[in-house]
N, C-alpha and C positions, 0 to 999 in steps of 0.2 A: 929584619929590614936592612938594607945594605946602602951606603952611600955611593951613589955615583956620579962624576964628574960630567957637568953637560958640556963641558969643553972637548970632553975626547970624543974620537971618532966613534966608538962603538955605543954611544947612548941612545941612538935611534934604533940598534939593533935589540937593546933591551925592551925598548916601547914597543916594537913590532912582535917580539916574542910575547909580551904580557897579551897584546891585542888578540894575536891567533889562539893564545891557549883558552883564552875565555870568552871568544865570538861564539855565536851557535854553530859555528864550522868546527870548532876546536875539539869538540868531543870529551869534554872534560865532564867524566862521570865517574861516580864511586865505585869501590871493588863490588859492593853489595848491588848496584845496578848491573854491573858485568855478569855478575852471577845470575841474576833474576832473568836477565835476557837469555841465558844459556838454558836455565828450567824451562822458561815460558816457549821459546822458539827452536831450542836445540841447535841453535848454532851461535857462534859470535857475532851477530850482527851489527853493523853501526847503529848509532840513534837515529839516523836517517831513515836507515832500512826499518826499522822496529817501528818508525812512526807511518811509513808509507803503508806498512802491511796494516795496521791498525786501522789507519783510515779507511784503507779499502776495504777491509772487511766489515767495518763498522756500516759505510756507504751500502755495500751489497747485502748484507745480512741483518742490520738493523738491531733491534733489541737482544736477539740471541747473541752476537757477537759482542755487543755492549757489556752483557751482564757477565760472559765469558771473561772478559779482560777485567771486570770489578773484581771478579774472584781472584783471577790470577795474579794481576799487579795491586790491586788494593787490600786483597785478603780479606774480602767481603762477600759473602754469597747471597744474594738478593733474587728476588723475584720480581717480575714486571711492576706489580703493586706497591713495591716499598724503594722505588728508585729515587723518590724524593722524601726528604723529612717531611713529616705530618706537621699539620698545624697546631695539633696539640702537643707536640714536641717543641715546636717553636715557641709557642705560648708559654710551655713549662720551663723552658730556658730562661726565657725572658723574666718570668717571677722569681727565677732562683739566684739571679746574678746579683741582686741588692742593688738599692737606690744609689749609692755611691756611682758605683759603674755607670748606671742609666744617666746620671747626672753627667758625668764626663762625656758619654756619647751625645748627648743633648746639646751640650756645649760646644763640642767639636763640630756637629753637624752644623749648628747656627754659623761659625766660622766659614765652613765650607760654603755654605750657602749663599751668605753675603759675597764673599769673593766671586764665586762661579756666576752668581747673578750679576754682578757687575761687568765681568767681561762677556757674557753672553751676547752672542750675533743678533741684531734687531732687522726687521724687514724695512729696505731702503726702496725709495720712491725717487727717481731720477725723472724730473720734467725734461722733455725735450720738443723742439717745434713741431706740432701735431701730433703730440700724443706723451706717453711716458714709457718709463721701462722700469721695473721693479727686480728687486732680489730677494726673495722670499726664504725664511729657514723654517723647517718643520722638523719635528722630533722623528728620530728613527723609532720603527714598531716595538721590535721585540729585541732583547740585547743579552748576551751571555757574558758573565763575569767571573773569572778564575779567580778563585782564592786559595792560596799555598795552605797546605796542612800536614807537610811531612815532617817538619823539626821544629816547629814553632806554630802557635796560633795567631792569626792577624784580623783581629776583628777592626784594626785599622785600614786594612786594604777593602774590607767591605765599605767603610766610610768613603774613602778617598775614589771609589769608583760607583757606587750606587748613588751617592749625592748629587753627583754632577749629572749623572743620567735623569735622576728625579728632576733637577733644575731646567733640564733641557725638556723635560716633558714626558719622556720615554714611559710608557705604561706598562710594559710587560719585561720583567727582569728575571732570568733565571741565573742564580748563583751555582757556581759548581766548586765542591770542595770535597777531598779526599775523605772516605768513612773513616775519620782517625780522631785520637782524643784530641788532635790539633784543628782538625778539621770540622766535616758535618757532623761530628758528635762533640764539639766543643760547645759549652753553653754560652761562652761570650761572644764566640761567632754568631751563634744561632739566636741569642737575643739580639744581637746588634742588626741581623736581619730583620727581625720581627719589628724592632722600634723604628727602623726605616720603610716598613711596609712591603718587605720582601717575603712572598709566600712560596717562593718555587725554589727549593734547595736542593741541587742534585748530588745524591751521594756517591760523587766520584770525581776523582784528579786524573791527571795525566792527559796523554794524547787520545785515549777512548773518552774521555769526558768532551773535549774540543771537538771530535768528531761525533759524538750525538748531538752536541748542540747545533753543529754546522749542517750535518744532513737529516738530522730528526730520527727519533725512533719511535716506535710505540709507546705512546702517552706523554710524548715530548715532541712539541711540533719546531722545526728548525727557526734558529734566531736570524736576524738580519746582520749583526756585528758582533764580535766576540772581543772582550778588552781582558785586561788584569794580567798580573806577574806568574809567573811558575817557573819550574826546572826546565833545564834543556830540551825536554821530551813536548812539553807545552809550548814551548816556543817554534820547535820545528813543525809541531802540529798546526798552530795558527798559520804559520808560512804555507804550508801545506793544502789549508783550507781557503786560503786568500783567493778570492775570486769567486767561490760560492758563497762567501759570507766576507764582510769587511773585517778587518782587524786594527787595532790601535798600532801595535809595533811587533817586532821579533826582536824581543829581549833578552839580553844573556845576564850574567851574574852582576849584583850591586858592585858600584866604582864610586870613590870619591878622589878629587884631586884638590888638595890644600897648597895655597900660596901664602907665604908667611914671611914677614920681616920680624926683626927684634922687638916689635910691640906686642908681638903675640904671647901668651903664657903657655908654656910647653905642655903642662898639664891638659890644657884644653885641646891642643893640637894632637896629644896621643890619645886621648878619648874620642876625638873626630876619626882618627885613622882605625882605632879598633872597631869602633862602632860599625864601619862598614866590612871589616874584616870577620867578625861574629857572625855574619851571614853565611861565611864558608860554603862556597868560595866566593870571593870578592876581591877586588883590587883597591889598595891604598897606597897613594904617590903623595908625596910631598915634596914641593919645589920652594926654594930660596936660593938667595945669592948672599946670605951670610951663613956660613958653616956650623958658627957658633949656634945657630937657633936649630940647626938642624941636629947637630950632636946633643944638645940639652932635651929635643923632643924625642930622640930614640932612647934616652935614658929614662924619661918620663914613661915611655909606652912599656920598658920592663918593669917599672915601678906599678903602673897601672894593671899590667896583667895579672898581678897578684892578686887582684880585687875583684874582677869580672867572673861572673858565672862561667862563660864559655871562654874560658880562657885558653883551653888547649886548641880548639878549633881557631880561636882568633890566632893564636900563636903561628900554628901551621900554615894558616891562611896568609899572614904577613910575610913568614919566611919564604912562601912561594910565589907570592904576587903583590908584596910590598916591595916599594923601592924610594929612596929619597934622593934627588936630584939637586946637585949645586950647580945653579945656574950662574950664567957671567953677569947677568943685570936683570931688573924686574921686567924689562921687554922680553928678554929671552923667556923667562917664565911663562909669560903671558903667551908666547908663541908656541911653547910646547904645548901649554893646557889647551890652546885653540887647536893643535894637531890632534890631540887624544880626544878633544869633544866628550868630554865625561857627563856621566849622569848627573853628579853633583859636583859643583866647584863651590870651595868656601876658600874665602881671602880675608885673611886676618891681617892687615897691614895699615900704616897710617892714612894712607891714601887708596883705601879698599873700593870705594867707588869708582875712583879714577882707573884703576888696573881691570876693574870688571867690565869697564867699555872697551877694552882692549881684547876681550875673549867673546865674540859673538857665537861660537858654538858650545853651551852648555846646556843641559837639561833644565837645571835649575841653579842659582848661584844665591850663596850666604855669604852676608857681608858683616865682619866685625866678630869681637868676641863672645856676643851675646847672641848669635845667630847660628846655633849648631844645627845640623842637619836634620837632627832629629826633631827639630820644632817643624820642618817640612814634612817629615814622615809622619807625624802624629796630628798636628792640631793648626797649622797656621792657614790654610785653606786652599793652597794651591795642591792640586793631587800628588802624591807621591809615586803615580806610576809615569816612570820617565824613560826617555830613549837611553839606551847602553851602547857598549862596544861600538863607539865612535858614531853611531846614527843619529848624534846631535847635530851632525853636519847638514842633516837634511829633514829630520824629526823633531816634535815637539812632545813636550809632556801631555798627558791626557787631561782634558777638559771638557768643560759643559759643551763646547762647539763641535767635538768629536761626537756628538749624541746627535748631531743636526745634520741635516742634509739640505741642501739650498738647490731652487731652481729659479730661473728668470722667469719674468714676463714681459711682453712686448704688446703694445697697445697703441696703434697707429690710427689716426683719422687720414681722411686723403691727402689733406696736406703734409703728414709726416710721411708717406708712402712717397709723395713727390719730391720731398726733400731728399730723401737717398736713393731714387730710382734710378738715376743717370749711374752710380756707383754699382749698383747690383747688375744693372744690364752689361757694363764694361766687364766685370770679373766673371759673370756668369759666360760670357761671349768668349771670354780667355781661356775659361777652363772646359769649353765645349759643353756647356750644361744649359742648352737653351730652353729646356721646359722651366728652368729656375727663372730666367729672363722673362719668359712669356707669363708667368703667373703673376708677374708685377706689370708688363705691359697691357694684359688683358683688362686690368681694372682702372687704366690712365688713358686719357685723349694722348695720341700720338704726338700732338705738339708739344705737349707737356714735357717729354722726355728726349726730344730731339737734340 
């Protein structure tokens, strides 16, 4: 990581460069992915072109195209009867993982359920003269959940997506994860699915899994909404199928912004930055108006990298996508954080809560020395599926309410219709929609609305 003076003219260029390279339009893919594209498609297609071709083919040819891409991209040859993990495999995985792991799953589930139940939208009735208005919330019927499985296993993502959906009342949940040792063949992922009542685990990841859930293939009915994280191809596929189905967001790589003063422990800050970098790729940004804490933290990063398992990936990520900004003041640090609109914002300062009020655009905010991002990733209760790439300016983290749809109810007696008839008539005539006007007038005596 390098220190950049935020009073210089070029610090915004540094920010723009980071954002552009790690956005879904940035096309940051590994050399292995580029080689795979050449092998499968015979041309150096862009990620957007790859996704469009896959989605079009799955929509047109269904199961045949889906199985083709499972073989070519996931490296697994399946027939139509084996696209889902069997219930016996799920049950066996559940029995194999041990009581300690299942105890953790159950305790985390309880925390998530408690938080998500507390924030769940409830039906509201508003009395008005001559009637009432309602807003009713009903669960989405079928949901697809993307669970990554390329470089690591993520039972936590199963918890952070499936539990909010269950709290909402979603009845049918399809989990899609690549057929790898970290995905649909991982006992901890499968055991978590079984524990949460998920009985449909699709052996596929990537754009073809998203397309199969969106359009449906033989043996898999289309879902109504697709949620969950994934690589660039998953993000672009969700964007492509939006409109056919709902989605939670178009997410890019993981990111953290840390704001700190001299009350922060440099070792804590170092691990906060490395924790996001070990996702590789990911963005780690440190903001402080105190140069000493920046320098001590970067030294602590070097020490901590000697101890973590994914040190090589984290180091490369920090060198490529990490930066420490020396700001002129706490206010400028908050201004920069607001501009970045990060997925995770961690504030370790004497007045952390006060500074948090000055950053309205963040997916999730963590306050103080003892609230590392990992507590949100794994156990606290809010979902770890959060907006990235600056989309926290308008988007929110996944929650129970993303699995609900609402509709209004209007119930009027004659008195209630009379109350608003004049306004309806004026507006309908202004717009030239006289049938709208007359649908009201025909119910009422003329004298009542003249």
